[in-house]
C-alpha positions as CSV (number, residue, x, y, z in Angstrom):
1,M,138.8,-89.0,-11.3
2,N,135.2,-89.0,-10.0
3,N,134.5,-92.0,-7.6
4,Q,130.6,-91.1,-7.3
5,L,128.6,-93.8,-8.4
6,E,125.9,-92.4,-10.8
7,W,122.9,-94.7,-9.6
8,L,123.5,-93.9,-6.2
9,E,122.2,-90.6,-4.3
10,E,124.0,-90.0,-0.8
11,R,123.1,-87.1,1.1
12,T,122.9,-86.2,4.9
13,I,119.5,-84.5,5.7
14,T,118.6,-83.1,9.3
15,L,114.9,-84.2,10.7
16,P,112.9,-82.0,12.2
17,S,114.4,-83.1,15.6
18,G,117.6,-82.1,14.6
19,I,119.2,-85.5,14.1
20,D,121.2,-85.8,11.1
21,V,120.7,-89.1,9.0
22,L,122.5,-90.8,5.9
23,W,120.0,-90.9,3.1
24,S,121.0,-93.6,0.6
25,Y,119.0,-93.6,-2.8
26,D,119.6,-96.3,-5.2
27,K,118.2,-95.2,-8.5
28,E,117.9,-98.2,-10.4
29,G,116.5,-100.3,-7.7
30,D,114.1,-97.5,-6.1
31,I,115.4,-98.6,-2.6
32,L,115.9,-95.9,-0.2
33,E,118.3,-96.3,3.1
34,I,117.6,-94.3,5.9
35,T,120.8,-94.8,8.3
36,F,120.3,-93.3,11.6
37,A,123.6,-94.9,13.5
38,S,126.3,-97.5,12.4
39,G,126.3,-100.5,14.3
40,V,125.4,-104.3,14.2
41,A,121.8,-104.9,14.2
42,S,120.7,-107.6,16.6
43,A,117.2,-107.6,15.3
44,T,115.5,-106.7,11.6
45,I,111.9,-106.4,11.5
46,E,109.7,-106.2,8.4
47,L,107.1,-103.3,9.6
48,T,105.0,-103.9,6.4
49,E,106.0,-105.5,2.9
50,G,108.7,-103.7,1.7
51,I,110.1,-101.6,4.8
52,L,112.7,-103.0,6.9
53,F,113.4,-101.4,10.1
54,R,117.0,-102.6,11.7
55,F,118.0,-102.1,15.4
56,V,119.9,-103.2,19.0
57,R,117.3,-105.0,20.5
58,D,119.0,-104.7,24.1
59,K,119.5,-100.7,23.5
60,L,116.4,-100.0,21.7
61,Q,118.7,-98.3,19.2
62,P,117.2,-97.7,15.5
63,L,120.2,-98.5,12.7
64,S,118.7,-97.9,9.5
65,L,114.9,-98.1,7.6
66,A,115.0,-99.4,4.3
67,I,112.4,-98.7,2.0
68,V,111.7,-101.2,-1.3
69,S,109.5,-99.2,-4.2
70,A,110.3,-95.6,-2.3
71,G,109.5,-93.6,-5.7
72,V,105.6,-94.6,-5.3
73,L,105.4,-94.4,-1.4
74,L,107.1,-90.9,-1.2
75,H,104.8,-89.6,-3.8
76,Q,101.4,-88.1,-2.8
77,Q,98.2,-89.9,-4.5
78,E,95.0,-88.8,-4.8
79,Y,93.9,-88.7,-1.4
80,G,97.0,-88.0,0.0
81,F,100.4,-90.0,0.9
82,P,100.1,-93.9,1.0
83,L,98.9,-95.4,4.4
84,L,100.9,-98.2,5.0
85,E,99.6,-101.0,7.7
86,L,102.0,-102.0,9.9
87,D,101.4,-105.7,9.9
88,G,104.7,-107.2,10.7
89,I,105.0,-105.6,14.3
90,E,101.1,-107.7,14.9
91,H,102.9,-111.1,15.3
92,L,105.8,-110.2,17.0
93,P,105.6,-111.2,21.0
94,Q,103.9,-108.7,22.7
95,D,107.4,-107.4,24.7
96,E,109.0,-106.9,21.3
97,R,106.0,-105.4,19.9
98,R,106.5,-103.0,22.8
99,S,110.0,-101.9,22.1
100,V,109.4,-101.4,18.5
101,L,106.2,-99.2,19.3
102,Q,108.1,-97.6,21.6
103,M,111.0,-96.8,19.0
104,L,108.3,-95.6,16.1
105,F,106.6,-93.0,18.4
106,A,110.5,-91.4,19.5
107,P,112.9,-89.4,17.0
108,P,114.1,-90.1,15.0
109,L,111.7,-92.9,13.5
110,N,108.7,-90.7,14.6
111,D,110.3,-88.1,12.1
112,I,109.9,-90.2,9.4
113,L,107.4,-92.6,10.0
114,K,104.2,-91.0,11.1
115,V,102.0,-93.6,13.2
116,Y,98.3,-94.1,13.2
117,S,95.6,-96.3,14.7
118,F,93.0,-97.8,12.6
119,Q,90.0,-99.7,14.0
120,P,87.5,-101.1,11.6
121,E,84.1,-102.0,13.4
122,T,85.0,-105.6,12.7
123,R,88.1,-105.7,14.7
124,V,88.4,-105.7,18.6
125,H,91.9,-104.3,18.3
126,S,93.3,-101.3,16.0
127,I,95.6,-101.8,13.3
128,P,98.9,-99.8,13.2
129,V,99.2,-97.6,9.8
130,A,102.2,-95.2,8.9
131,S,102.7,-92.3,6.5
132,L,105.9,-91.2,5.0
133,V,105.4,-87.9,4.8
134,A,108.1,-86.2,6.7
135,L,110.5,-87.9,4.0
136,A,108.5,-87.3,1.0
137,Q,109.5,-83.7,1.6
138,A,113.1,-84.3,2.1
139,A,112.7,-86.4,-1.6
């Protein structure tokens, strides 16, 4: 008897930093969850619409990244991979924003999300944007 769910694809992938993560893709819902570690999250932040980041706040430990409509975000468009404005961190208190950015710029998250700065002429502060290029290669 096969207990494998047809709509769920799960596998372990090794990130460029050598860290193994669990890749769980819900084919019917087009939802991808990358699990870095097990544990109870003390915080969940929506980095941008459809991308949820769960972590343990006091340990700065990333637990998972969930991506809704993953199929669209993981495929190269006419001019490359989509850039995502990380507007969810913009409204965080300064200390929490700093902590989230610290996790985004370190493994395993920086293996998945490549974060860049964009500063239009009309803004004083730069806008964090990211792409999911590393994940697209694993898809």
